[in-house]
PDB file of N, CA, C and O in Angstrom:
ATOM      1  N   MET A   1       0.860  -1.167   0.000  1.00  0.00           N
ATOM      2  CA  MET A   1       0.000   0.000   0.000  1.00  0.00           C
ATOM      3  C   MET A   1       0.903   1.226   0.000  1.00  0.00           C
ATOM      4  O   MET A   1       1.418   1.638   1.040  1.00  0.00           O
ATOM      5  N   ALA A   2       1.080   1.781  -1.145  1.00  0.00           N
ATOM      6  CA  ALA A   2       1.918   2.966  -1.296  1.00  0.00           C
ATOM      7  C   ALA A   2       1.012   4.185  -1.351  1.00  0.00           C
ATOM      8  O   ALA A   2       0.250   4.357  -2.302  1.00  0.00           O
ATOM      9  N   SER A   3       1.096   5.032  -0.326  1.00  0.00           N
ATOM     10  CA  SER A   3       0.279   6.241  -0.324  1.00  0.00           C
ATOM     11  C   SER A   3       1.202   7.434  -0.487  1.00  0.00           C
ATOM     12  O   SER A   3       2.410   7.344  -0.266  1.00  0.00           O
ATOM     13  N   ASP A   4       0.616   8.537  -0.873  1.00  0.00           N
ATOM     14  CA  ASP A   4       1.455   9.727  -1.068  1.00  0.00           C
ATOM     15  C   ASP A   4       1.875  10.316   0.276  1.00  0.00           C
ATOM     16  O   ASP A   4       1.223  10.072   1.291  1.00  0.00           O
ATOM     17  N   PRO A   5       2.958  11.086   0.289  1.00  0.00           N
ATOM     18  CA  PRO A   5       3.488  11.622   1.550  1.00  0.00           C
ATOM     19  C   PRO A   5       2.524  12.542   2.289  1.00  0.00           C
ATOM     20  O   PRO A   5       2.563  12.601   3.518  1.00  0.00           O
ATOM     21  N   GLN A   6       1.664  13.258   1.575  1.00  0.00           N
ATOM     22  CA  GLN A   6       0.731  14.166   2.244  1.00  0.00           C
ATOM     23  C   GLN A   6      -0.295  13.378   3.056  1.00  0.00           C
ATOM     24  O   GLN A   6      -0.607  13.748   4.188  1.00  0.00           O
ATOM     25  N   THR A   7      -0.813  12.312   2.494  1.00  0.00           N
ATOM     26  CA  THR A   7      -1.772  11.481   3.227  1.00  0.00           C
ATOM     27  C   THR A   7      -1.101  10.847   4.438  1.00  0.00           C
ATOM     28  O   THR A   7      -1.688  10.764   5.517  1.00  0.00           O
ATOM     29  N   GLN A   8       0.131  10.403   4.246  1.00  0.00           N
ATOM     30  CA  GLN A   8       0.860   9.802   5.359  1.00  0.00           C
ATOM     31  C   GLN A   8       1.085  10.836   6.465  1.00  0.00           C
ATOM     32  O   GLN A   8       0.988  10.498   7.645  1.00  0.00           O
ATOM     33  N   SER A   9       1.379  12.069   6.114  1.00  0.00           N
ATOM     34  CA  SER A   9       1.560  13.129   7.106  1.00  0.00           C
ATOM     35  C   SER A   9       0.269  13.374   7.877  1.00  0.00           C
ATOM     36  O   SER A   9       0.294  13.534   9.098  1.00  0.00           O
ATOM     37  N   TYR A  10      -0.862  13.404   7.166  1.00  0.00           N
ATOM     38  CA  TYR A  10      -2.151  13.593   7.839  1.00  0.00           C
ATOM     39  C   TYR A  10      -2.447  12.446   8.802  1.00  0.00           C
ATOM     40  O   TYR A  10      -2.921  12.669   9.916  1.00  0.00           O
ATOM     41  N   LEU A  11      -2.166  11.222   8.369  1.00  0.00           N
ATOM     42  CA  LEU A  11      -2.411  10.072   9.240  1.00  0.00           C
ATOM     43  C   LEU A  11      -1.524  10.114  10.486  1.00  0.00           C
ATOM     44  O   LEU A  11      -1.971   9.777  11.582  1.00  0.00           O
ATOM     45  N   VAL A  12      -0.266  10.528  10.315  1.00  0.00           N
ATOM     46  CA  VAL A  12       0.625  10.653  11.462  1.00  0.00           C
ATOM     47  C   VAL A  12       0.117  11.744  12.401  1.00  0.00           C
ATOM     48  O   VAL A  12       0.138  11.569  13.619  1.00  0.00           O
ATOM     49  N   ALA A  13      -0.339  12.866  11.848  1.00  0.00           N
ATOM     50  CA  ALA A  13      -0.857  13.960  12.674  1.00  0.00           C
ATOM     51  C   ALA A  13      -2.103  13.519  13.432  1.00  0.00           C
ATOM     52  O   ALA A  13      -2.241  13.814  14.619  1.00  0.00           O
ATOM     53  N   VAL A  14      -3.008  12.817  12.762  1.00  0.00           N
ATOM     54  CA  VAL A  14      -4.218  12.328  13.425  1.00  0.00           C
ATOM     55  C   VAL A  14      -3.845  11.334  14.522  1.00  0.00           C
ATOM     56  O   VAL A  14      -4.426  11.357  15.607  1.00  0.00           O
ATOM     57  N   GLY A  15      -2.887  10.473  14.243  1.00  0.00           N
ATOM     58  CA  GLY A  15      -2.437   9.512  15.251  1.00  0.00           C
ATOM     59  C   GLY A  15      -1.848  10.214  16.462  1.00  0.00           C
ATOM     60  O   GLY A  15      -2.108   9.816  17.597  1.00  0.00           O
ATOM     61  N   LEU A  16      -1.053  11.261  16.232  1.00  0.00           N
ATOM     62  CA  LEU A  16      -0.476  12.004  17.343  1.00  0.00           C
ATOM     63  C   LEU A  16      -1.539  12.717  18.163  1.00  0.00           C
ATOM     64  O   LEU A  16      -1.437  12.786  19.388  1.00  0.00           O
ATOM     65  N   VAL A  17      -2.558  13.246  17.498  1.00  0.00           N
ATOM     66  CA  VAL A  17      -3.653  13.906  18.215  1.00  0.00           C
ATOM     67  C   VAL A  17      -4.405  12.886  19.073  1.00  0.00           C
ATOM     68  O   VAL A  17      -4.733  13.164  20.227  1.00  0.00           O
ATOM     69  N   VAL A  18      -4.674  11.718  18.514  1.00  0.00           N
ATOM     70  CA  VAL A  18      -5.386  10.683  19.267  1.00  0.00           C
ATOM     71  C   VAL A  18      -4.554  10.235  20.472  1.00  0.00           C
ATOM     72  O   VAL A  18      -5.084  10.098  21.575  1.00  0.00           O
ATOM     73  N   VAL A  19      -3.266  10.009  20.267  1.00  0.00           N
ATOM     74  CA  VAL A  19      -2.398   9.595  21.375  1.00  0.00           C
ATOM     75  C   VAL A  19      -2.312  10.709  22.414  1.00  0.00           C
ATOM     76  O   VAL A  19      -2.304  10.426  23.612  1.00  0.00           O
ATOM     77  N   GLY A  20      -2.248  11.972  21.981  1.00  0.00           N
ATOM     78  CA  GLY A  20      -2.207  13.099  22.915  1.00  0.00           C
ATOM     79  C   GLY A  20      -3.470  13.193  23.756  1.00  0.00           C
ATOM     80  O   GLY A  20      -3.402  13.400  24.967  1.00  0.00           O
ATOM     81  N   ILE A  21      -4.626  13.040  23.110  1.00  0.00           N
ATOM     82  CA  ILE A  21      -5.897  13.083  23.852  1.00  0.00           C
ATOM     83  C   ILE A  21      -5.978  11.912  24.831  1.00  0.00           C
ATOM     84  O   ILE A  21      -6.408  12.076  25.972  1.00  0.00           O
ATOM     85  N   PHE A  22      -5.564  10.739  24.376  1.00  0.00           N
ATOM     86  CA  PHE A  22      -5.564   9.580  25.262  1.00  0.00           C
ATOM     87  C   PHE A  22      -4.640   9.826  26.457  1.00  0.00           C
ATOM     88  O   PHE A  22      -4.987   9.489  27.589  1.00  0.00           O
ATOM     89  N   GLY A  23      -3.471  10.409  26.210  1.00  0.00           N
ATOM     90  CA  GLY A  23      -2.540  10.736  27.290  1.00  0.00           C
ATOM     91  C   GLY A  23      -3.137  11.723  28.269  1.00  0.00           C
ATOM     92  O   GLY A  23      -2.965  11.576  29.479  1.00  0.00           O
ATOM     93  N   LEU A  24      -3.844  12.740  27.759  1.00  0.00           N
ATOM     94  CA  LEU A  24      -4.492  13.716  28.645  1.00  0.00           C
ATOM     95  C   LEU A  24      -5.561  13.055  29.514  1.00  0.00           C
ATOM     96  O   LEU A  24      -5.687  13.372  30.697  1.00  0.00           O
ATOM     97  N   VAL A  25      -6.323  12.146  28.930  1.00  0.00           N
ATOM     98  CA  VAL A  25      -7.351  11.438  29.697  1.00  0.00           C
ATOM     99  C   VAL A  25      -6.709  10.595  30.796  1.00  0.00           C
ATOM    100  O   VAL A  25      -7.192  10.578  31.928  1.00  0.00           O
ATOM    101  N   VAL A  26      -5.630   9.902  30.468  1.00  0.00           N
ATOM    102  CA  VAL A  26      -4.950   9.083  31.464  1.00  0.00           C
ATOM    103  C   VAL A  26      -4.388   9.952  32.583  1.00  0.00           C
ATOM    104  O   VAL A  26      -4.534   9.613  33.757  1.00  0.00           O
ATOM    105  N   VAL A  27      -3.746  11.071  32.235  1.00  0.00           N
ATOM    106  CA  VAL A  27      -3.193  11.979  33.247  1.00  0.00           C
ATOM    107  C   VAL A  27      -4.311  12.543  34.111  1.00  0.00           C
ATOM    108  O   VAL A  27      -4.151  12.656  35.326  1.00  0.00           O
ATOM    109  N   TRP A  28      -5.446  12.902  33.504  1.00  0.00           N
ATOM    110  CA  TRP A  28      -6.573  13.431  34.276  1.00  0.00           C
ATOM    111  C   TRP A  28      -7.090  12.399  35.264  1.00  0.00           C
ATOM    112  O   TRP A  28      -7.367  12.722  36.420  1.00  0.00           O
ATOM    113  N   LYS A  29      -7.221  11.153  34.808  1.00  0.00           N
ATOM    114  CA  LYS A  29      -7.728  10.099  35.697  1.00  0.00           C
ATOM    115  C   LYS A  29      -6.763   9.861  36.857  1.00  0.00           C
ATOM    116  O   LYS A  29      -7.191   9.707  38.001  1.00  0.00           O
ATOM    117  N   ILE A  30      -5.466   9.832  36.566  1.00  0.00           N
ATOM    118  CA  ILE A  30      -4.479   9.614  37.622  1.00  0.00           C
ATOM    119  C   ILE A  30      -4.491  10.784  38.593  1.00  0.00           C
ATOM    120  O   ILE A  30      -4.466  10.579  39.807  1.00  0.00           O
ATOM    121  N   THR A  31      -4.531  12.005  38.080  1.00  0.00           N
ATOM    122  CA  THR A  31      -4.518  13.191  38.934  1.00  0.00           C
ATOM    123  C   THR A  31      -5.764  13.227  39.813  1.00  0.00           C
ATOM    124  O   THR A  31      -5.683  13.507  41.009  1.00  0.00           O
ATOM    125  N   LYS A  32      -6.906  12.945  39.214  1.00  0.00           N
ATOM    126  CA  LYS A  32      -8.154  12.924  39.978  1.00  0.00           C
ATOM    127  C   LYS A  32      -8.082  11.857  41.066  1.00  0.00           C
ATOM    128  O   LYS A  32      -8.545  12.070  42.187  1.00  0.00           O
ATOM    129  N   SER A  33      -7.511  10.731  40.735  1.00  0.00           N
ATOM    130  CA  SER A  33      -7.367   9.656  41.707  1.00  0.00           C
ATOM    131  C   SER A  33      -6.406  10.077  42.820  1.00  0.00           C
ATOM    132  O   SER A  33      -6.640   9.763  43.987  1.00  0.00           O
ATOM    133  N   LEU A  34      -5.329  10.785  42.473  1.00  0.00           N
ATOM    134  CA  LEU A  34      -4.383  11.241  43.489  1.00  0.00           C
ATOM    135  C   LEU A  34      -5.017  12.276  44.406  1.00  0.00           C
ATOM    136  O   LEU A  34      -4.743  12.290  45.606  1.00  0.00           O
ATOM    137  N   PHE A  35      -5.872  13.153  43.845  1.00  0.00           N
ATOM    138  CA  PHE A  35      -6.564  14.126  44.683  1.00  0.00           C
ATOM    139  C   PHE A  35      -7.495  13.421  45.665  1.00  0.00           C
ATOM    140  O   PHE A  35      -7.567  13.793  46.837  1.00  0.00           O
ATOM    141  N   LYS A  36      -8.199  12.415  45.190  1.00  0.00           N
ATOM    142  CA  LYS A  36      -9.071  11.642  46.080  1.00  0.00           C
ATOM    143  C   LYS A  36      -8.251  10.953  47.161  1.00  0.00           C
ATOM    144  O   LYS A  36      -8.626  10.955  48.334  1.00  0.00           O
ATOM    145  N   LEU A  37      -7.132  10.367  46.760  1.00  0.00           N
ATOM    146  CA  LEU A  37      -6.273   9.681  47.719  1.00  0.00           C
ATOM    147  C   LEU A  37      -5.743  10.660  48.759  1.00  0.00           C
ATOM    148  O   LEU A  37      -5.728  10.352  49.950  1.00  0.00           O
ATOM    149  N   ALA A  38      -5.308  11.833  48.317  1.00  0.00           N
ATOM    150  CA  ALA A  38      -4.782  12.834  49.256  1.00  0.00           C
ATOM    151  C   ALA A  38      -5.874  13.315  50.203  1.00  0.00           C
ATOM    152  O   ALA A  38      -5.621  13.499  51.394  1.00  0.00           O
ATOM    153  N   PHE A  39      -7.080  13.520  49.691  1.00  0.00           N
ATOM    154  CA  PHE A  39      -8.183  13.955  50.541  1.00  0.00           C
ATOM    155  C   PHE A  39      -8.491  12.925  51.615  1.00  0.00           C
ATOM    156  O   PHE A  39      -8.598  13.273  52.791  1.00  0.00           O
ATOM    157  N   TRP A  40      -8.635  11.663  51.229  1.00  0.00           N
ATOM    158  CA  TRP A  40      -8.991  10.633  52.200  1.00  0.00           C
ATOM    159  C   TRP A  40      -7.853  10.372  53.177  1.00  0.00           C
ATOM    160  O   TRP A  40      -8.094  10.045  54.339  1.00  0.00           O
ATOM    161  N   LEU A  41      -6.608  10.515  52.709  1.00  0.00           N
ATOM    162  CA  LEU A  41      -5.478  10.373  53.623  1.00  0.00           C
ATOM    163  C   LEU A  41      -5.474  11.501  54.649  1.00  0.00           C
ATOM    164  O   LEU A  41      -5.216  11.260  55.828  1.00  0.00           O
ATOM    165  N   ALA A  42      -5.755  12.726  54.216  1.00  0.00           N
ATOM    166  CA  ALA A  42      -5.824  13.860  55.149  1.00  0.00           C
ATOM    167  C   ALA A  42      -6.980  13.674  56.126  1.00  0.00           C
ATOM    168  O   ALA A  42      -6.833  13.959  57.315  1.00  0.00           O
ATOM    169  N   ALA A  43      -8.122  13.201  55.646  1.00  0.00           N
ATOM    170  CA  ALA A  43      -9.263  12.964  56.527  1.00  0.00           C
ATOM    171  C   ALA A  43      -8.942  11.877  57.552  1.00  0.00           C
ATOM    172  O   ALA A  43      -9.290  12.007  58.726  1.00  0.00           O
ATOM    173  N   LEU A  44      -8.287  10.818  57.115  1.00  0.00           N
ATOM    174  CA  LEU A  44      -7.913   9.739  58.030  1.00  0.00           C
ATOM    175  C   LEU A  44      -6.916  10.227  59.072  1.00  0.00           C
ATOM    176  O   LEU A  44      -7.024   9.870  60.245  1.00  0.00           O
ATOM    177  N   CYS A  45      -5.951  11.033  58.660  1.00  0.00           N
ATOM    178  CA  CYS A  45      -4.977  11.588  59.620  1.00  0.00           C
ATOM    179  C   CYS A  45      -5.662  12.505  60.629  1.00  0.00           C
ATOM    180  O   CYS A  45      -5.314  12.492  61.810  1.00  0.00           O
ATOM    181  N   ALA A  46      -6.623  13.295  60.183  1.00  0.00           N
ATOM    182  CA  ALA A  46      -7.340  14.188  61.099  1.00  0.00           C
ATOM    183  C   ALA A  46      -8.137  13.383  62.119  1.00  0.00           C
ATOM    184  O   ALA A  46      -8.125  13.703  63.307  1.00  0.00           O
ATOM    185  N   VAL A  47      -8.822  12.350  61.668  1.00  0.00           N
ATOM    186  CA  VAL A  47      -9.604  11.519  62.588  1.00  0.00           C
ATOM    187  C   VAL A  47      -8.681  10.796  63.571  1.00  0.00           C
ATOM    188  O   VAL A  47      -8.991  10.705  64.759  1.00  0.00           O
ATOM    189  N   ALA A  48      -7.552  10.284  63.084  1.00  0.00           N
ATOM    190  CA  ALA A  48      -6.605   9.596  63.968  1.00  0.00           C
ATOM    191  C   ALA A  48      -6.015  10.564  64.995  1.00  0.00           C
ATOM    192  O   ALA A  48      -5.855  10.210  66.163  1.00  0.00           O
ATOM    193  N   THR A  49      -5.695  11.775  64.563  1.00  0.00           N
ATOM    194  CA  THR A  49      -5.139  12.765  65.493  1.00  0.00           C
ATOM    195  C   THR A  49      -6.169  13.152  66.546  1.00  0.00           C
ATOM    196  O   THR A  49      -5.839  13.254  67.727  1.00  0.00           O
ATOM    197  N   LEU A  50      -7.398  13.366  66.131  1.00  0.00           N
ATOM    198  CA  LEU A  50      -8.448  13.709  67.097  1.00  0.00           C
ATOM    199  C   LEU A  50      -8.715  12.550  68.061  1.00  0.00           C
ATOM    200  O   LEU A  50      -8.945  12.770  69.251  1.00  0.00           O
ATOM    201  N   GLY A  51      -8.686  11.331  67.554  1.00  0.00           N
ATOM    202  CA  GLY A  51      -8.860  10.173  68.428  1.00  0.00           C
ATOM    203  C   GLY A  51      -7.737  10.053  69.435  1.00  0.00           C
ATOM    204  O   GLY A  51      -7.976   9.767  70.608  1.00  0.00           O
ATOM    205  N   TRP A  52      -6.500  10.273  68.979  1.00  0.00           N
ATOM    206  CA  TRP A  52      -5.343  10.233  69.885  1.00  0.00           C
ATOM    207  C   TRP A  52      -5.462  11.327  70.943  1.00  0.00           C
ATOM    208  O   TRP A  52      -5.168  11.098  72.116  1.00  0.00           O
ATOM    209  N   TRP A  53      -5.894  12.513  70.526  1.00  0.00           N
ATOM    210  CA  TRP A  53      -6.047  13.628  71.463  1.00  0.00           C
ATOM    211  C   TRP A  53      -7.109  13.304  72.516  1.00  0.00           C
ATOM    212  O   TRP A  53      -6.917  13.566  73.704  1.00  0.00           O
ATOM    213  N   LEU A  54      -8.244  12.726  72.061  1.00  0.00           N
ATOM    214  CA  LEU A  54      -9.300  12.361  73.010  1.00  0.00           C
ATOM    215  C   LEU A  54      -8.827  11.292  73.990  1.00  0.00           C
ATOM    216  O   LEU A  54      -9.097  11.384  75.188  1.00  0.00           O
ATOM    217  N   LEU A  55      -8.122  10.276  73.487  1.00  0.00           N
ATOM    218  CA  LEU A  55      -7.627   9.223  74.370  1.00  0.00           C
ATOM    219  C   LEU A  55      -6.576   9.767  75.329  1.00  0.00           C
ATOM    220  O   LEU A  55      -6.486   9.311  76.469  1.00  0.00           O
ATOM    221  N   ALA A  56      -5.785  10.732  74.883  1.00  0.00           N
ATOM    222  CA  ALA A  56      -4.800  11.354  75.772  1.00  0.00           C
ATOM    223  C   ALA A  56      -5.499  12.199  76.831  1.00  0.00           C
ATOM    224  O   ALA A  56      -5.062  12.253  77.980  1.00  0.00           O
ATOM    225  N   LYS A  57      -6.580  12.853  76.440  1.00  0.00           N
ATOM    226  CA  LYS A  57      -7.330  13.672  77.399  1.00  0.00           C
ATOM    227  C   LYS A  57      -7.949  12.804  78.487  1.00  0.00           C
ATOM    228  O   LYS A  57      -8.079  13.239  79.631  1.00  0.00           O
ATOM    229  N   GLU A  58      -8.332  11.580  78.136  1.00  0.00           N
ATOM    230  CA  GLU A  58      -8.897  10.646  79.113  1.00  0.00           C
ATOM    231  C   GLU A  58      -7.814   9.917  79.898  1.00  0.00           C
ATOM    232  O   GLU A  58      -8.119   9.186  80.841  1.00  0.00           O
ATOM    233  N   GLY A  59      -6.556  10.107  79.521  1.00  0.00           N
ATOM    234  CA  GLY A  59      -5.462   9.478  80.251  1.00  0.00           C
ATOM    235  C   GLY A  59      -5.114   8.087  79.787  1.00  0.00           C
ATOM    236  O   GLY A  59      -4.356   7.390  80.461  1.00  0.00           O
ATOM    237  N   LEU A  60      -5.647   7.659  78.651  1.00  0.00           N
ATOM    238  CA  LEU A  60      -5.372   6.319  78.156  1.00  0.00           C
ATOM    239  C   LEU A  60      -4.121   6.242  77.287  1.00  0.00           C
ATOM    240  O   LEU A  60      -3.533   5.171  77.141  1.00  0.00           O
ATOM    241  N   LEU A  61      -3.720   7.340  76.725  1.00  0.00           N
ATOM    242  CA  LEU A  61      -2.511   7.408  75.895  1.00  0.00           C
ATOM    243  C   LEU A  61      -1.700   8.634  76.300  1.00  0.00           C
ATOM    244  O   LEU A  61      -2.250   9.581  76.862  1.00  0.00           O
ATOM    245  N   PRO A  62      -0.401   8.625  76.022  1.00  0.00           N
ATOM    246  CA  PRO A  62       0.366   9.857  76.248  1.00  0.00           C
ATOM    247  C   PRO A  62      -0.062  10.912  75.229  1.00  0.00           C
ATOM    248  O   PRO A  62      -0.471  10.571  74.119  1.00  0.00           O
ATOM    249  N   PRO A  63       0.029  12.166  75.592  1.00  0.00           N
ATOM    250  CA  PRO A  63      -0.405  13.200  74.647  1.00  0.00           C
ATOM    251  C   PRO A  63       0.485  13.234  73.410  1.00  0.00           C
ATOM    252  O   PRO A  63       1.687  12.987  73.503  1.00  0.00           O
ATOM    253  N   PRO A  64      -0.094  13.537  72.262  1.00  0.00           N
ATOM    254  CA  PRO A  64       0.711  13.626  71.047  1.00  0.00           C
ATOM    255  C   PRO A  64       1.722  14.763  71.180  1.00  0.00           C
ATOM    256  O   PRO A  64       1.367  15.855  71.624  1.00  0.00           O
ATOM    257  N   PRO A  65       2.972  14.520  70.801  1.00  0.00           N
ATOM    258  CA  PRO A  65       3.997  15.552  70.988  1.00  0.00           C
ATOM    259  C   PRO A  65       3.769  16.801  70.144  1.00  0.00           C
ATOM    260  O   PRO A  65       4.201  17.890  70.523  1.00  0.00           O
ATOM    261  N   PHE A  66       3.101  16.657  69.014  1.00  0.00           N
ATOM    262  CA  PHE A  66       2.900  17.808  68.133  1.00  0.00           C
ATOM    263  C   PHE A  66       1.703  18.663  68.554  1.00  0.00           C
ATOM    264  O   PHE A  66       1.484  19.731  67.983  1.00  0.00           O
ATOM    265  N   LEU A  67       0.918  18.207  69.553  1.00  0.00           N
ATOM    266  CA  LEU A  67      -0.205  19.007  70.026  1.00  0.00           C
ATOM    267  C   LEU A  67       0.050  19.626  71.398  1.00  0.00           C
ATOM    268  O   LEU A  67      -0.779  20.381  71.905  1.00  0.00           O
ATOM    269  N   ASN A  68       1.182  19.309  71.990  1.00  0.00           N
ATOM    270  CA  ASN A  68       1.508  19.884  73.296  1.00  0.00           C
ATOM    271  C   ASN A  68       1.906  21.343  73.142  1.00  0.00           C
ATOM    272  O   ASN A  68       2.368  21.784  72.090  1.00  0.00           O
ATOM    273  N   GLU A  69       1.709  22.068  74.227  1.00  0.00           N
ATOM    274  CA  GLU A  69       2.197  23.445  74.231  1.00  0.00           C
ATOM    275  C   GLU A  69       3.713  23.405  74.316  1.00  0.00           C
ATOM    276  O   GLU A  69       4.270  22.532  74.980  1.00  0.00           O
ATOM    277  N   PRO A  70       4.376  24.318  73.667  1.00  0.00           N
ATOM    278  CA  PRO A  70       5.836  24.314  73.746  1.00  0.00           C
ATOM    279  C   PRO A  70       6.296  24.608  75.173  1.00  0.00           C
ATOM    280  O   PRO A  70       5.665  25.381  75.894  1.00  0.00           O
ATOM    281  N   HIS A  71       7.373  23.998  75.557  1.00  0.00           N
ATOM    282  CA  HIS A  71       7.907  24.190  76.906  1.00  0.00           C
ATOM    283  C   HIS A  71       8.494  25.591  77.018  1.00  0.00           C
ATOM    284  O   HIS A  71       9.371  25.973  76.243  1.00  0.00           O
ATOM    285  N   ARG A  72       8.006  26.341  77.982  1.00  0.00           N
ATOM    286  CA  ARG A  72       8.511  27.694  78.199  1.00  0.00           C
ATOM    287  C   ARG A  72       9.386  27.676  79.442  1.00  0.00           C
ATOM    288  O   ARG A  72       8.932  27.280  80.515  1.00  0.00           O
ATOM    289  N   PRO A  73      10.606  28.090  79.310  1.00  0.00           N
ATOM    290  CA  PRO A  73      11.482  28.090  80.489  1.00  0.00           C
ATOM    291  C   PRO A  73      11.009  29.111  81.506  1.00  0.00           C
ATOM    292  O   PRO A  73      10.465  30.161  81.164  1.00  0.00           O
ATOM    293  N   SER A  74      11.233  28.771  82.763  1.00  0.00           N
ATOM    294  CA  SER A  74      10.829  29.700  83.816  1.00  0.00           C
ATOM    295  C   SER A  74      11.743  30.922  83.776  1.00  0.00           C
ATOM    296  O   SER A  74      12.922  30.816  83.439  1.00  0.00           O
ATOM    297  N   PRO A  75      11.192  32.072  84.121  1.00  0.00           N
ATOM    298  CA  PRO A  75      12.034  33.273  84.096  1.00  0.00           C
ATOM    299  C   PRO A  75      13.128  33.185  85.154  1.00  0.00           C
ATOM    300  O   PRO A  75      12.873  32.832  86.306  1.00  0.00           O
ATOM    301  N   VAL A  76      14.318  33.503  84.750  1.00  0.00           N
ATOM    302  CA  VAL A  76      15.463  33.468  85.649  1.00  0.00           C
ATOM    303  C   VAL A  76      15.937  34.892  85.844  1.00  0.00           C
ATOM    304  O   VAL A  76      16.132  35.636  84.883  1.00  0.00           O
ATOM    305  N   SER A  77      16.124  35.270  87.128  1.00  0.00           N
ATOM    306  CA  SER A  77      16.600  36.619  87.369  1.00  0.00           C
ATOM    307  C   SER A  77      18.099  36.676  87.124  1.00  0.00           C
ATOM    308  O   SER A  77      18.830  35.739  87.445  1.00  0.00           O
ATOM    309  N   ASP A  78      18.527  37.735  86.580  1.00  0.00           N
ATOM    310  CA  ASP A  78      19.934  37.937  86.278  1.00  0.00           C
ATOM    311  C   ASP A  78      20.654  38.339  87.564  1.00  0.00           C
ATOM    312  O   ASP A  78      20.305  39.367  88.145  1.00  0.00           O
ATOM    313  N   PRO A  79      21.638  37.580  88.034  1.00  0.00           N
ATOM    314  CA  PRO A  79      22.312  37.935  89.282  1.00  0.00           C
ATOM    315  C   PRO A  79      23.090  39.244  89.190  1.00  0.00           C
ATOM    316  O   PRO A  79      23.387  39.853  90.218  1.00  0.00           O
ATOM    317  N   MET A  80      23.418  39.679  88.005  1.00  0.00           N
ATOM    318  CA  MET A  80      24.165  40.918  87.860  1.00  0.00           C
ATOM    319  C   MET A  80      23.295  42.144  88.116  1.00  0.00           C
ATOM    320  O   MET A  80      23.793  43.177  88.563  1.00  0.00           O
ATOM    321  N   THR A  81      21.984  42.032  87.831  1.00  0.00           N
ATOM    322  CA  THR A  81      21.095  43.182  88.020  1.00  0.00           C
ATOM    323  C   THR A  81      20.427  43.161  89.386  1.00  0.00           C
ATOM    324  O   THR A  81      19.851  44.166  89.804  1.00  0.00           O
ATOM    325  N   ALA A  82      20.493  42.036  90.088  1.00  0.00           N
ATOM    326  CA  ALA A  82      19.818  41.935  91.386  1.00  0.00           C
ATOM    327  C   ALA A  82      20.577  42.619  92.493  1.00  0.00           C
ATOM    328  O   ALA A  82      20.131  42.616  93.640  1.00  0.00           O
TER     329      ALA A  82
END
């Protein structure tokens, strides 16, 4: 099947457009899936953190280190000014 170069160019262009659209659809599906995964992972982490906080408040677990108030050193008087 010998076709002229112009027809072959059109077929290659159409093929590239089809592959490009297919690639965009695949990327969209993966991205949408990643957004869903990130959302549910964030929701699960929030529920786990709140559960840990509640159990720590009841004394069943140690408090989460990232929810504690930062340790503030007690004020020390300067012996040079006293």
